[in-house]
All heavy atoms as a GROMACS GRO file, in nm:
protein
  655
    1MET      N    1  10.909   5.850  12.797
    1MET     CA    2  10.836   5.913  12.682
    1MET      C    3  10.898   5.857  12.555
    1MET      O    4  11.015   5.857  12.527
    1MET     CB    5  10.850   6.069  12.691
    1MET     CG    6  10.751   6.139  12.612
    1MET     SD    7  10.761   6.314  12.659
    1MET     CE    8  10.709   6.384  12.517
    2ASP      N    9  10.800   5.808  12.480
    2ASP     CA   10  10.842   5.749  12.350
    2ASP      C   11  10.864   5.851  12.240
    2ASP      O   12  10.802   5.956  12.241
    2ASP     CB   13  10.728   5.653  12.301
    2ASP     CG   14  10.716   5.531  12.388
    2ASP    OD1   15  10.809   5.488  12.458
    2ASP    OD2   16  10.596   5.490  12.407
    3PRO      N   17  10.955   5.824  12.153
    3PRO     CA   18  10.979   5.926  12.048
    3PRO      C   19  10.862   5.919  11.947
    3PRO      O   20  10.785   5.834  11.941
    3PRO     CB   21  11.108   5.871  11.970
    3PRO     CG   22  11.122   5.734  12.017
    3PRO     CD   23  11.050   5.718  12.139
    4PHE      N   24  10.857   6.024  11.868
    4PHE     CA   25  10.745   6.033  11.763
    4PHE      C   26  10.750   5.921  11.673
    4PHE      O   27  10.869   5.883  11.624
    4PHE     CB   28  10.748   6.169  11.690
    4PHE     CG   29  10.683   6.279  11.760
    4PHE    CD1   30  10.698   6.404  11.710
    4PHE    CD2   31  10.608   6.269  11.878
    4PHE    CE1   32  10.640   6.516  11.774
    4PHE    CE2   33  10.551   6.374  11.940
    4PHE     CZ   34  10.562   6.503  11.888
    5THR      N   35  10.632   5.864  11.633
    5THR     CA   36  10.635   5.772  11.532
    5THR      C   37  10.622   5.842  11.396
    5THR      O   38  10.600   5.959  11.384
    5THR     CB   39  10.508   5.666  11.537
    5THR    OG1   40  10.390   5.752  11.526
    5THR    CG2   41  10.512   5.610  11.677
    6LEU      N   42  10.641   5.767  11.286
    6LEU     CA   43  10.637   5.839  11.150
    6LEU      C   44  10.497   5.885  11.120
    6LEU      O   45  10.492   5.995  11.071
    6LEU     CB   46  10.662   5.727  11.044
    6LEU     CG   47  10.663   5.775  10.897
    6LEU    CD1   48  10.770   5.881  10.884
    6LEU    CD2   49  10.688   5.668  10.802
    7ASP      N   50  10.388   5.827  11.174
    7ASP     CA   51  10.256   5.877  11.152
    7ASP      C   52  10.247   6.004  11.231
    7ASP      O   53  10.176   6.112  11.182
    7ASP     CB   54  10.155   5.783  11.198
    7ASP     CG   55  10.135   5.659  11.112
    7ASP    OD1   56  10.186   5.663  10.994
    7ASP    OD2   57  10.087   5.554  11.158
    8GLN      N   58  10.300   6.021  11.350
    8GLN     CA   59  10.286   6.153  11.425
    8GLN      C   60  10.372   6.260  11.354
    8GLN      O   61  10.316   6.376  11.354
    8GLN     CB   62  10.333   6.131  11.566
    8GLN     CG   63  10.245   6.036  11.649
    8GLN     CD   64  10.306   5.998  11.786
    8GLN    OE1   65  10.424   5.984  11.800
    8GLN    NE2   66  10.211   5.980  11.886
    9TRP      N   67  10.486   6.220  11.302
    9TRP     CA   68  10.556   6.331  11.223
    9TRP      C   69  10.490   6.381  11.109
    9TRP      O   70  10.480   6.501  11.082
    9TRP     CB   71  10.698   6.276  11.186
    9TRP     CG   72  10.798   6.274  11.290
    9TRP    CD1   73  10.860   6.172  11.365
    9TRP    CD2   74  10.851   6.396  11.357
    9TRP    NE1   75  10.947   6.214  11.447
    9TRP    CE2   76  10.938   6.351  11.459
    9TRP    CE3   77  10.835   6.530  11.340
    9TRP    CZ2   78  11.021   6.444  11.534
    9TRP    CZ3   79  10.907   6.625  11.414
    9TRP    CH2   80  11.001   6.586  11.518
   10VAL      N   81  10.422   6.291  11.035
   10VAL     CA   82  10.344   6.324  10.911
   10VAL      C   83  10.230   6.418  10.954
   10VAL      O   84  10.196   6.523  10.884
   10VAL     CB   85  10.301   6.199  10.842
   10VAL    CG1   86  10.195   6.232  10.724
   10VAL    CG2   87  10.421   6.136  10.776
   11MET      N   88  10.160   6.384  11.059
   11MET     CA   89  10.045   6.459  11.107
   11MET      C   90  10.089   6.601  11.148
   11MET      O   91  10.029   6.696  11.119
   11MET     CB   92   9.971   6.403  11.219
   11MET     CG   93   9.889   6.266  11.169
   11MET     SD   94   9.780   6.307  11.040
   11MET     CE   95   9.659   6.389  11.143
   12THR      N   96  10.204   6.606  11.211
   12THR     CA   97  10.259   6.732  11.266
   12THR      C   98  10.297   6.824  11.149
   12THR      O   99  10.269   6.939  11.144
   12THR     CB  100  10.374   6.708  11.357
   12THR    OG1  101  10.335   6.624  11.467
   12THR    CG2  102  10.432   6.836  11.413
   13ILE      N  103  10.360   6.771  11.054
   13ILE     CA  104  10.404   6.842  10.933
   13ILE      C  105  10.278   6.885  10.853
   13ILE      O  106  10.275   7.009  10.809
   13ILE     CB  107  10.501   6.765  10.848
   13ILE    CG1  108  10.632   6.741  10.915
   13ILE    CG2  109  10.523   6.819  10.708
   13ILE    CD1  110  10.728   6.644  10.853
   14LEU      N  111  10.175   6.806  10.844
   14LEU     CA  112  10.058   6.843  10.767
   14LEU      C  113   9.979   6.962  10.840
   14LEU      O  114   9.942   7.053  10.772
   14LEU     CB  115   9.964   6.720  10.749
   14LEU     CG  116  10.011   6.624  10.636
   14LEU    CD1  117   9.917   6.504  10.636
   14LEU    CD2  118  10.025   6.688  10.496
   15ALA      N  119   9.979   6.948  10.972
   15ALA     CA  120   9.910   7.054  11.050
   15ALA      C  121   9.989   7.184  11.035
   15ALA      O  122   9.936   7.300  11.025
   15ALA     CB  123   9.912   7.011  11.201
   16PHE      N  124  10.129   7.183  11.030
   16PHE     CA  125  10.208   7.298  11.017
   16PHE      C  126  10.183   7.361  10.873
   16PHE      O  127  10.170   7.479  10.867
   16PHE     CB  128  10.355   7.260  11.037
   16PHE     CG  129  10.452   7.377  11.011
   16PHE    CD1  130  10.462   7.484  11.104
   16PHE    CD2  131  10.525   7.383  10.889
   16PHE    CE1  132  10.553   7.588  11.085
   16PHE    CE2  133  10.616   7.493  10.879
   16PHE     CZ  134  10.625   7.594  10.969
   17ILE      N  135  10.181   7.273  10.780
   17ILE     CA  136  10.161   7.324  10.640
   17ILE      C  137  10.015   7.381  10.624
   17ILE      O  138   9.998   7.488  10.561
   17ILE     CB  139  10.190   7.213  10.534
   17ILE    CG1  140  10.337   7.168  10.533
   17ILE    CG2  141  10.131   7.252  10.398
   17ILE    CD1  142  10.362   7.054  10.443
   18LEU      N  143   9.919   7.320  10.687
   18LEU     CA  144   9.786   7.374  10.686
   18LEU      C  145   9.781   7.513  10.758
   18LEU      O  146   9.710   7.600  10.708
   18LEU     CB  147   9.688   7.276  10.750
   18LEU     CG  148   9.548   7.320  10.755
   18LEU    CD1  149   9.489   7.342  10.621
   18LEU    CD2  150   9.465   7.224  10.844
   19GLY      N  151   9.854   7.531  10.869
   19GLY     CA  152   9.854   7.652  10.938
   19GLY      C  153   9.926   7.756  10.844
   19GLY      O  154   9.879   7.875  10.844
   20LEU      N  155  10.030   7.723  10.772
   20LEU     CA  156  10.094   7.820  10.687
   20LEU      C  157   9.998   7.865  10.579
   20LEU      O  158   9.981   7.984  10.540
   20LEU     CB  159  10.224   7.764  10.622
   20LEU     CG  160  10.346   7.749  10.714
   20LEU    CD1  161  10.457   7.684  10.643
   20LEU    CD2  162  10.379   7.889  10.766
   21VAL      N  163   9.920   7.768  10.518
   21VAL     CA  164   9.832   7.800  10.403
   21VAL      C  165   9.723   7.885  10.455
   21VAL      O  166   9.681   7.994  10.393
   21VAL     CB  167   9.782   7.676  10.344
   21VAL    CG1  168   9.663   7.697  10.246
   21VAL    CG2  169   9.892   7.602  10.268
   22LEU      N  170   9.659   7.846  10.567
   22LEU     CA  171   9.557   7.934  10.623
   22LEU      C  172   9.593   8.076  10.663
   22LEU      O  173   9.530   8.168  10.640
   22LEU     CB  174   9.485   7.865  10.745
   22LEU     CG  175   9.393   7.745  10.704
   22LEU    CD1  176   9.346   7.678  10.840
   22LEU    CD2  177   9.276   7.785  10.626
   23GLY      N  178   9.711   8.085  10.729
   23GLY     CA  179   9.766   8.214  10.760
   23GLY      C  180   9.795   8.300  10.642
   23GLY      O  181   9.767   8.411  10.633
   24GLY      N  182   9.850   8.238  10.536
   24GLY     CA  183   9.879   8.307  10.412
   24GLY      C  184   9.753   8.356  10.356
   24GLY      O  185   9.740   8.470  10.295
   25TYR      N  186   9.644   8.276  10.349
   25TYR     CA  187   9.516   8.312  10.292
   25TYR      C  188   9.452   8.429  10.371
   25TYR      O  189   9.400   8.518  10.313
   25TYR     CB  190   9.429   8.189  10.285
   25TYR     CG  191   9.283   8.223  10.249
   25TYR    CD1  192   9.258   8.243  10.103
   25TYR    CD2  193   9.178   8.224  10.331
   25TYR    CE1  194   9.132   8.277  10.059
   25TYR    CE2  195   9.055   8.258  10.293
   25TYR     CZ  196   9.027   8.283  10.158
   25TYR     OH  197   8.900   8.318  10.113
   26LEU      N  198   9.450   8.416  10.496
   26LEU     CA  199   9.397   8.518  10.583
   26LEU      C  200   9.466   8.662  10.569
   26LEU      O  201   9.396   8.768  10.564
   26LEU     CB  202   9.393   8.483  10.726
   26LEU     CG  203   9.290   8.361  10.766
   26LEU    CD1  204   9.301   8.325  10.907
   26LEU    CD2  205   9.147   8.413  10.729
   27PHE      N  206   9.593   8.652  10.569
   27PHE     CA  207   9.676   8.780  10.550
   27PHE      C  208   9.683   8.840  10.414
   27PHE      O  209   9.722   8.943  10.392
   27PHE     CB  210   9.812   8.760  10.620
   27PHE     CG  211   9.811   8.774  10.763
   27PHE    CD1  212   9.833   8.653  10.835
   27PHE    CD2  213   9.790   8.885  10.832
   27PHE    CE1  214   9.837   8.657  10.970
   27PHE    CE2  215   9.796   8.893  10.970
   27PHE     CZ  216   9.808   8.769  11.043
   28ALA      N  217   9.641   8.759  10.318
   28ALA     CA  218   9.647   8.806  10.178
   28ALA      C  219   9.505   8.874  10.143
   28ALA      O  220   9.487   8.917  10.029
   28ALA     CB  221   9.674   8.694  10.078
   29SER      N  222   9.420   8.885  10.231
   29SER     CA  223   9.282   8.931  10.193
   29SER      C  224   9.304   9.085  10.171
   29SER      O  225   9.399   9.145  10.214
   29SER     CB  226   9.188   8.919  10.307
   29SER     OG  227   9.220   8.985  10.419
   30THR      N  228   9.200   9.145  10.106
   30THR     CA  229   9.206   9.286  10.069
   30THR      C  230   9.209   9.376  10.196
   30THR      O  231   9.254   9.486  10.196
   30THR     CB  232   9.099   9.331   9.972
   30THR    OG1  233   8.977   9.289  10.040
   30THR    CG2  234   9.099   9.250   9.845
   31LYS      N  235   9.154   9.325  10.305
   31LYS     CA  236   9.138   9.418  10.428
   31LYS      C  237   9.282   9.438  10.464
   31LYS      O  238   9.309   9.556  10.501
   31LYS     CB  239   9.064   9.343  10.535
   31LYS     CG  240   9.070   9.396  10.670
   31LYS     CD  241   8.984   9.323  10.772
   31LYS     CE  242   9.055   9.194  10.800
   31LYS     NZ  243   8.988   9.124  10.909
   32TRP      N  244   9.374   9.350  10.472
   32TRP     CA  245   9.512   9.371  10.517
   32TRP      C  246   9.593   9.462  10.422
   32TRP      O  247   9.668   9.538  10.456
   32TRP     CB  248   9.581   9.242  10.536
   32TRP     CG  249   9.509   9.162  10.641
   32TRP    CD1  250   9.436   9.052  10.625
   32TRP    CD2  251   9.501   9.186  10.787
   32TRP    NE1  252   9.384   9.006  10.744
   32TRP    CE2  253   9.426   9.084  10.845
   32TRP    CE3  254   9.562   9.282  10.865
   32TRP    CZ2  255   9.400   9.076  10.977
   32TRP    CZ3  256   9.544   9.276  11.008
   32TRP    CH2  257   9.462   9.178  11.055
   33LYS      N  258   9.564   9.442  10.285
   33LYS     CA  259   9.631   9.512  10.193
   33LYS      C  260   9.587   9.666  10.197
   33LYS      O  261   9.670   9.760  10.191
   33LYS     CB  262   9.609   9.472  10.049
   33LYS     CG  263   9.666   9.336  10.022
   33LYS     CD  264   9.624   9.286   9.884
   33LYS     CE  265   9.677   9.148   9.850
   33LYS     NZ  266   9.627   9.107   9.718
   34ARG      N  267   9.457   9.680  10.226
   34ARG     CA  268   9.407   9.825  10.235
   34ARG      C  269   9.461   9.889  10.367
   34ARG      O  270   9.516  10.003  10.356
   34ARG     CB  271   9.255   9.822  10.243
   34ARG     CG  272   9.192   9.964  10.249
   34ARG     CD  273   9.036   9.959  10.253
   34ARG     NE  274   8.997   9.892  10.368
   34ARG     CZ  275   8.921   9.772  10.375
   34ARG    NH1  276   8.894   9.712  10.254
   34ARG    NH2  277   8.886   9.718  10.487
   35ARG      N  278   9.470   9.816  10.477
   35ARG     CA  279   9.527   9.867  10.592
   35ARG      C  280   9.676   9.902  10.576
   35ARG      O  281   9.724  10.004  10.625
   35ARG     CB  282   9.513   9.768  10.709
   35ARG     CG  283   9.376   9.768  10.766
   35ARG     CD  284   9.362   9.671  10.875
   35ARG     NE  285   9.222   9.664  10.927
   35ARG     CZ  286   9.184   9.580  11.014
   35ARG    NH1  287   9.271   9.494  11.076
   35ARG    NH2  288   9.059   9.574  11.055
   36TYR      N  289   9.747   9.828  10.508
   36TYR     CA  290   9.890   9.842  10.482
   36TYR      C  291   9.902   9.971  10.396
   36TYR      O  292   9.988  10.059  10.432
   36TYR     CB  293   9.961   9.728  10.412
   36TYR     CG  294  10.099   9.753  10.371
   36TYR    CD1  295  10.192   9.755  10.472
   36TYR    CD2  296  10.122   9.787  10.237
   36TYR    CE1  297  10.327   9.784  10.422
   36TYR    CE2  298  10.258   9.820  10.206
   36TYR     CZ  299  10.354   9.815  10.304
   36TYR     OH  300  10.479   9.842  10.260
   37ARG      N  301   9.829   9.986  10.290
   37ARG     CA  302   9.836  10.100  10.209
   37ARG      C  303   9.800  10.230  10.285
   37ARG      O  304   9.861  10.328  10.266
   37ARG     CB  305   9.748  10.090  10.088
   37ARG     CG  306   9.805   9.985   9.986
   37ARG     CD  307   9.719   9.979   9.862
   37ARG     NE  308   9.767   9.862   9.783
   37ARG     CZ  309   9.678   9.772   9.738
   37ARG    NH1  310   9.555   9.774   9.765
   37ARG    NH2  311   9.726   9.676   9.659
   38ASP      N  312   9.694  10.218  10.374
   38ASP     CA  313   9.654  10.340  10.452
   38ASP      C  314   9.775  10.378  10.546
   38ASP      O  315   9.809  10.494  10.556
   38ASP     CB  316   9.534  10.314  10.527
   38ASP     CG  317   9.411  10.302  10.438
   38ASP    OD1  318   9.410  10.344  10.324
   38ASP    OD2  319   9.305  10.246  10.498
   39GLU      N  320   9.824  10.276  10.607
   39GLU     CA  321   9.945  10.308  10.700
   39GLU      C  322  10.059  10.352  10.629
   39GLU      O  323  10.129  10.454  10.673
   39GLU     CB  324   9.978  10.175  10.774
   39GLU     CG  325  10.081  10.196  10.882
   39GLU     CD  326  10.035  10.285  10.996
   39GLU    OE1  327   9.906  10.280  11.026
   39GLU    OE2  328  10.117  10.347  11.060
   40ALA      N  329  10.091  10.312  10.513
   40ALA     CA  330  10.206  10.357  10.428
   40ALA      C  331  10.183  10.500  10.392
   40ALA      O  332  10.273  10.585  10.405
   40ALA     CB  333  10.228  10.274  10.310
   41ARG      N  334  10.063  10.535  10.339
   41ARG     CA  335  10.024  10.671  10.302
   41ARG      C  336  10.040  10.766  10.429
   41ARG      O  337  10.088  10.874  10.418
   41ARG     CB  338   9.886  10.674  10.256
   41ARG     CG  339   9.841  10.812  10.195
   41ARG     CD  340   9.706  10.820  10.127
   41ARG     NE  341   9.620  10.706  10.140
   41ARG     CZ  342   9.536  10.692  10.233
   41ARG    NH1  343   9.526  10.778  10.322
   41ARG    NH2  344   9.452  10.587  10.236
   42ARG      N  345   9.981  10.727  10.541
   42ARG     CA  346   9.994  10.804  10.676
   42ARG      C  347  10.132  10.829  10.705
   42ARG      O  348  10.166  10.938  10.754
   42ARG     CB  349   9.911  10.730  10.779
   42ARG     CG  350   9.896  10.802  10.902
   42ARG     CD  351   9.805  10.740  11.005
   42ARG     NE  352   9.807  10.809  11.127
   42ARG     CZ  353   9.882  10.765  11.236
   42ARG    NH1  354   9.952  10.652  11.223
   42ARG    NH2  355   9.883  10.828  11.349
   43THR      N  356  10.215  10.726  10.697
   43THR     CA  357  10.350  10.747  10.740
   43THR      C  358  10.422  10.848  10.644
   43THR      O  359  10.499  10.929  10.700
   43THR     CB  360  10.431  10.607  10.723
   43THR    OG1  361  10.369  10.513  10.806
   43THR    CG2  362  10.574  10.622  10.758
   44ALA      N  363  10.393  10.833  10.516
   44ALA     CA  364  10.448  10.937  10.423
   44ALA      C  365  10.408  11.075  10.456
   44ALA      O  366  10.492  11.175  10.448
   44ALA     CB  367  10.420  10.900  10.273
   45GLU      N  368  10.278  11.098  10.488
   45GLU     CA  369  10.231  11.224  10.525
   45GLU      C  370  10.294  11.274  10.652
   45GLU      O  371  10.329  11.402  10.662
   45GLU     CB  372  10.076  11.218  10.548
   45GLU     CG  373   9.996  11.205  10.416
   45GLU     CD  374   9.847  11.169  10.438
   45GLU    OE1  375   9.811  11.158  10.562
   45GLU    OE2  376   9.778  11.158  10.340
   46LEU      N  377  10.310  11.192  10.748
   46LEU     CA  378  10.372  11.228  10.877
   46LEU      C  379  10.528  11.266  10.859
   46LEU      O  380  10.576  11.362  10.924
   46LEU     CB  381  10.358  11.117  10.980
   46LEU     CG  382  10.218  11.101  11.039
   46LEU    CD1  383  10.220  10.982  11.131
   46LEU    CD2  384  10.169  11.225  11.106
   47GLU      N  385  10.590  11.200  10.768
   47GLU     CA  386  10.725  11.237  10.736
   47GLU      C  387  10.742  11.364  10.670
   47GLU      O  388  10.829  11.439  10.702
   47GLU     CB  389  10.787  11.117  10.652
   47GLU     CG  390  10.821  10.986  10.734
   47GLU     CD  391  10.877  10.882  10.636
   47GLU    OE1  392  10.874  10.894  10.511
   47GLU    OE2  393  10.901  10.773  10.703
   48THR      N  394  10.647  11.391  10.582
   48THR     CA  395  10.647  11.516  10.514
   48THR      C  396  10.615  11.631  10.614
   48THR      O  397  10.691  11.734  10.623
   48THR     CB  398  10.540  11.531  10.406
   48THR    OG1  399  10.558  11.415  10.311
   48THR    CG2  400  10.534  11.655  10.335
   49GLU      N  401  10.527  11.613  10.705
   49GLU     CA  402  10.498  11.715  10.809
   49GLU      C  403  10.616  11.741  10.904
   49GLU      O  404  10.644  11.841  10.942
   49GLU     CB  405  10.368  11.673  10.880
   49GLU     CG  406  10.336  11.754  10.996
   49GLU     CD  407  10.269  11.895  10.947
   49GLU    OE1  408  10.234  11.902  10.829
   49GLU    OE2  409  10.257  11.978  11.033
   50ASN      N  410  10.683  11.618  10.933
   50ASN     CA  411  10.790  11.627  11.027
   50ASN      C  412  10.910  11.716  10.958
   50ASN      O  413  10.967  11.789  11.031
   50ASN     CB  414  10.844  11.486  11.052
   50ASN     CG  415  10.941  11.488  11.174
   50ASN    OD1  416  10.944  11.573  11.260
   50ASN    ND2  417  11.018  11.382  11.182
   51LYS      N  418  10.936  11.690  10.828
   51LYS     CA  419  11.030  11.766  10.758
   51LYS      C  420  11.002  11.918  10.762
   51LYS      O  421  11.092  12.002  10.775
   51LYS     CB  422  11.049  11.719  10.615
   51LYS     CG  423  11.125  11.578  10.602
   51LYS     CD  424  11.136  11.536  10.460
   51LYS     CE  425  11.189  11.398  10.454
   51LYS     NZ  426  11.198  11.350  10.310
   52ARG      N  427  10.874  11.940  10.736
   52ARG     CA  428  10.832  12.088  10.736
   52ARG      C  429  10.851  12.152  10.877
   52ARG      O  430  10.904  12.260  10.878
   52ARG     CB  431  10.687  12.100  10.691
   52ARG     CG  432  10.640  12.245  10.673
   52ARG     CD  433  10.487  12.248  10.646
   52ARG     NE  434  10.405  12.193  10.756
   52ARG     CZ  435  10.366  12.263  10.866
   52ARG    NH1  436  10.417  12.390  10.887
   52ARG    NH2  437  10.300  12.208  10.964
   53LEU      N  438  10.815  12.083  10.973
   53LEU     CA  439  10.834  12.129  11.114
   53LEU      C  440  10.979  12.149  11.149
   53LEU      O  441  11.011  12.244  11.212
   53LEU     CB  442  10.761  12.040  11.209
   53LEU     CG  443  10.602  12.036  11.207
   53LEU    CD1  444  10.553  11.941  11.306
   53LEU    CD2  445  10.548  12.178  11.239
   54HIS      N  446  11.070  12.062  11.109
   54HIS     CA  447  11.206  12.078  11.134
   54HIS      C  448  11.263  12.196  11.059
   54HIS      O  449  11.343  12.266  11.118
   54HIS     CB  450  11.287  11.944  11.088
   54HIS     CG  451  11.286  11.843  11.188
   54HIS    ND1  452  11.354  11.850  11.305
   54HIS    CD2  453  11.228  11.719  11.192
   54HIS    CE1  454  11.348  11.741  11.379
   54HIS    NE2  455  11.264  11.660  11.318
   55ARG      N  456  11.213  12.220  10.928
   55ARG     CA  457  11.265  12.329  10.860
   55ARG      C  458  11.219  12.461  10.922
   55ARG      O  459  11.296  12.552  10.940
   55ARG     CB  460  11.205  12.318  10.714
   55ARG     CG  461  11.260  12.428  10.620
   55ARG     CD  462  11.218  12.403  10.482
   55ARG     NE  463  11.074  12.374  10.459
   55ARG     CZ  464  11.013  12.264  10.424
   55ARG    NH1  465  11.100  12.161  10.399
   55ARG    NH2  466  10.897  12.245  10.416
   56GLU      N  467  11.092  12.471  10.972
   56GLU     CA  468  11.048  12.585  11.040
   56GLU      C  469  11.113  12.619  11.168
   56GLU      O  470  11.137  12.728  11.206
   56GLU     CB  471  10.888  12.572  11.061
   56GLU     CG  472  10.813  12.583  10.939
   56GLU     CD  473  10.663  12.576  10.966
   56GLU    OE1  474  10.617  12.569  11.078
   56GLU    OE2  475  10.582  12.582  10.864
   57ALA      N  476  11.139  12.504  11.240
   57ALA     CA  477  11.207  12.514  11.371
   57ALA      C  478  11.356  12.569  11.345
   57ALA      O  479  11.406  12.651  11.418
   57ALA     CB  480  11.223  12.383  11.441
   58GLY      N  481  11.422  12.523  11.238
   58GLY     CA  482  11.550  12.578  11.205
   58GLY      C  483  11.544  12.731  11.179
   58GLY      O  484  11.631  12.798  11.212
   59GLU      N  485  11.439  12.770  11.103
   59GLU     CA  486  11.426  12.910  11.064
   59GLU      C  487  11.400  12.993  11.195
   59GLU      O  488  11.466  13.097  11.203
   59GLU     CB  489  11.313  12.937  10.977
   59GLU     CG  490  11.338  12.882  10.832
   59GLU     CD  491  11.210  12.879  10.749
   59GLU    OE1  492  11.116  12.941  10.790
   59GLU    OE2  493  11.219  12.829  10.634
   60MET      N  494  11.319  12.946  11.283
   60MET     CA  495  11.290  13.009  11.410
   60MET      C  496  11.410  13.023  11.496
   60MET      O  497  11.446  13.125  11.563
   60MET     CB  498  11.183  12.938  11.490
   60MET     CG  499  11.046  12.945  11.429
   60MET     SD  500  10.990  13.125  11.426
   60MET     CE  501  10.823  13.101  11.362
   61GLU      N  502  11.497  12.909  11.489
   61GLU     CA  503  11.615  12.919  11.574
   61GLU      C  504  11.716  13.013  11.522
   61GLU      O  505  11.784  13.091  11.594
   61GLU     CB  506  11.686  12.775  11.568
   61GLU     CG  507  11.799  12.757  11.668
   61GLU     CD  508  11.750  12.758  11.817
   61GLU    OE1  509  11.634  12.737  11.836
   61GLU    OE2  510  11.846  12.779  11.889
   62SER      N  511  11.726  13.024  11.386
   62SER     CA  512  11.818  13.127  11.336
   62SER      C  513  11.776  13.265  11.359
   62SER      O  514  11.848  13.351  11.388
   62SER     CB  515  11.835  13.109  11.179
   62SER     OG  516  11.715  13.135  11.107
   63LEU      N  517  11.638  13.295  11.356
   63LEU     CA  518  11.587  13.422  11.397
   63LEU      C  519  11.609  13.455  11.544
   63LEU      O  520  11.635  13.571  11.568
   63LEU     CB  521  11.431  13.431  11.356
   63LEU     CG  522  11.399  13.421  11.214
   63LEU    CD1  523  11.248  13.416  11.202
   63LEU    CD2  524  11.448  13.552  11.148
   64ARG      N  525  11.603  13.356  11.618
   64ARG     CA  526  11.625  13.383  11.761
   64ARG      C  527  11.766  13.417  11.787
   64ARG      O  528  11.804  13.509  11.864
   64ARG     CB  529  11.589  13.253  11.845
   64ARG     CG  530  11.598  13.276  11.990
   64ARG     CD  531  11.549  13.152  12.077
   64ARG     NE  532  11.650  13.040  12.059
   64ARG     CZ  533  11.768  13.045  12.135
   64ARG    NH1  534  11.792  13.138  12.229
   64ARG    NH2  535  11.856  12.937  12.120
   65HIS      N  536  11.864  13.351  11.715
   65HIS     CA  537  12.000  13.376  11.729
   65HIS      C  538  12.034  13.525  11.683
   65HIS      O  539  12.109  13.598  11.739
   65HIS     CB  540  12.090  13.269  11.663
   65HIS     CG  541  12.096  13.141  11.734
   65HIS    ND1  542  12.155  13.133  11.856
   65HIS    CD2  543  12.068  13.023  11.689
   65HIS    CE1  544  12.150  13.007  11.899
   65HIS    NE2  545  12.089  12.930  11.793
   66ALA      N  546  11.962  13.559  11.578
   66ALA     CA  547  11.987  13.691  11.513
   66ALA      C  548  11.932  13.800  11.620
   66ALA      O  549  11.999  13.901  11.633
   66ALA     CB  550  11.921  13.706  11.384
   67ALA      N  551  11.825  13.768  11.678
   67ALA     CA  552  11.769  13.862  11.764
   67ALA      C  553  11.854  13.873  11.899
   67ALA      O  554  11.869  13.986  11.957
   67ALA     CB  555  11.626  13.818  11.810
   68VAL      N  556  11.922  13.766  11.941
   68VAL     CA  557  12.007  13.774  12.053
   68VAL      C  558  12.134  13.854  12.019
   68VAL      O  559  12.186  13.931  12.098
   68VAL     CB  560  12.040  13.630  12.101
   68VAL    CG1  561  12.152  13.632  12.202
   68VAL    CG2  562  11.917  13.568  12.166
   69LYS      N  563  12.180  13.834  11.897
   69LYS     CA  564  12.304  13.900  11.855
   69LYS      C  565  12.278  14.062  11.842
   69LYS      O  566  12.372  14.140  11.876
   69LYS     CB  567  12.344  13.853  11.710
   69LYS     CG  568  12.432  13.739  11.718
   69LYS     CD  569  12.480  13.709  11.577
   69LYS     CE  570  12.558  13.583  11.568
   69LYS     NZ  571  12.602  13.557  11.424
   70HIS      N  572  12.167  14.095  11.798
   70HIS     CA  573  12.140  14.238  11.783
   70HIS      C  574  12.010  14.275  11.849
   70HIS      O  575  11.905  14.295  11.793
   70HIS     CB  576  12.112  14.266  11.619
   70HIS     CG  577  12.228  14.222  11.541
   70HIS    ND1  578  12.349  14.294  11.538
   70HIS    CD2  579  12.248  14.117  11.455
   70HIS    CE1  580  12.434  14.223  11.456
   70HIS    NE2  581  12.369  14.116  11.409
   71PRO      N  582  12.028  14.301  11.982
   71PRO     CA  583  11.906  14.344  12.063
   71PRO      C  584  11.857  14.482  12.018
   71PRO      O  585  11.930  14.566  11.973
   71PRO     CB  586  11.952  14.340  12.203
   71PRO     CG  587  12.104  14.365  12.190
   71PRO     CD  588  12.143  14.300  12.062
   72VAL      N  589  11.722  14.501  12.036
   72VAL     CA  590  11.661  14.632  12.000
   72VAL      C  591  11.688  14.720  12.114
   72VAL      O  592  11.664  14.691  12.230
   72VAL     CB  593  11.515  14.612  11.975
   72VAL    CG1  594  11.448  14.745  11.948
   72VAL    CG2  595  11.495  14.512  11.863
   73ASP      N  596  11.739  14.846  12.084
   73ASP     CA  597  11.756  14.952  12.191
   73ASP      C  598  11.631  15.032  12.198
   73ASP      O  599  11.601  15.117  12.116
   73ASP     CB  600  11.882  15.030  12.159
   73ASP     CG  601  11.917  15.133  12.262
   73ASP    OD1  602  11.858  15.118  12.378
   73ASP    OD2  603  12.005  15.221  12.239
   74ARG      N  604  11.554  14.995  12.294
   74ARG     CA  605  11.422  15.061  12.304
   74ARG      C  606  11.421  15.203  12.363
   74ARG      O  607  11.337  15.286  12.352
   74ARG     CB  608  11.335  14.973  12.401
   74ARG     CG  609  11.310  14.840  12.342
   74ARG     CD  610  11.192  14.776  12.415
   74ARG     NE  611  11.177  14.631  12.362
   74ARG     CZ  612  11.114  14.594  12.250
   74ARG    NH1  613  11.069  14.676  12.171
   74ARG    NH2  614  11.111  14.463  12.220
   75ASP      N  615  11.541  15.244  12.426
   75ASP     CA  616  11.546  15.378  12.480
   75ASP      C  617  11.562  15.482  12.365
   75ASP      O  618  11.536  15.599  12.377
   75ASP     CB  619  11.667  15.385  12.570
   75ASP     CG  620  11.641  15.305  12.695
   75ASP    OD1  621  11.525  15.276  12.725
   75ASP    OD2  622  11.741  15.258  12.764
   76ARG      N  623  11.616  15.438  12.256
   76ARG     CA  624  11.652  15.532  12.140
   76ARG      C  625  11.540  15.533  12.038
   76ARG      O  626  11.566  15.578  11.925
   76ARG     CB  627  11.783  15.500  12.083
   76ARG     CG  628  11.897  15.518  12.188
   76ARG     CD  629  12.030  15.532  12.126
   76ARG     NE  630  12.062  15.426  12.030
   76ARG     CZ  631  12.169  15.419  11.963
   76ARG    NH1  632  12.255  15.507  11.970
   76ARG    NH2  633  12.191  15.316  11.875
   77THR      N  634  11.420  15.490  12.052
   77THR     CA  635  11.320  15.494  11.954
   77THR      C  636  11.265  15.630  11.942
   77THR      O  637  11.254  15.707  12.042
   77THR     CB  638  11.203  15.399  11.993
   77THR    OG1  639  11.149  15.434  12.114
   77THR    CG2  640  11.251  15.260  11.995
   78THR      N  641  11.229  15.667  11.827
   78THR     CA  642  11.165  15.805  11.799
   78THR      C  643  11.024  15.795  11.778
   78THR      O  644  10.969  15.702  11.722
   78THR     CB  645  11.239  15.859  11.668
   78THR    OG1  646  11.208  15.779  11.563
   78THR    CG2  647  11.383  15.884  11.691
   79LEU      N  648  10.959  15.888  11.826
   79LEU     CA  649  10.813  15.899  11.813
   79LEU      C  650  10.764  15.996  11.707
   79LEU      O  651  10.802  16.093  11.684
   79LEU     CB  652  10.747  15.919  11.947
   79LEU     CG  653  10.763  15.810  12.051
   79LEU    CD1  654  10.700  15.857  12.173
   79LEU    CD2  655  10.698  15.684  12.007
   0.00000   0.00000   0.00000
């Protein structure tokens, strides 16, 4: 197998550069920017919801522990 000639190296480099330019052009379109912004907004909303759920779970856990510490004596209720 013969090594690449200078002409083949130049064509390979030009094809690579063309691929970079076309790829950059395609990914810089507004469609991709809009999708990125939508995904970033959705991620922020999910993180906020996750924090809220963790806070509520902590409150429920503390209430459960309090209920276990002080059980209700149902035999001594007055009517």
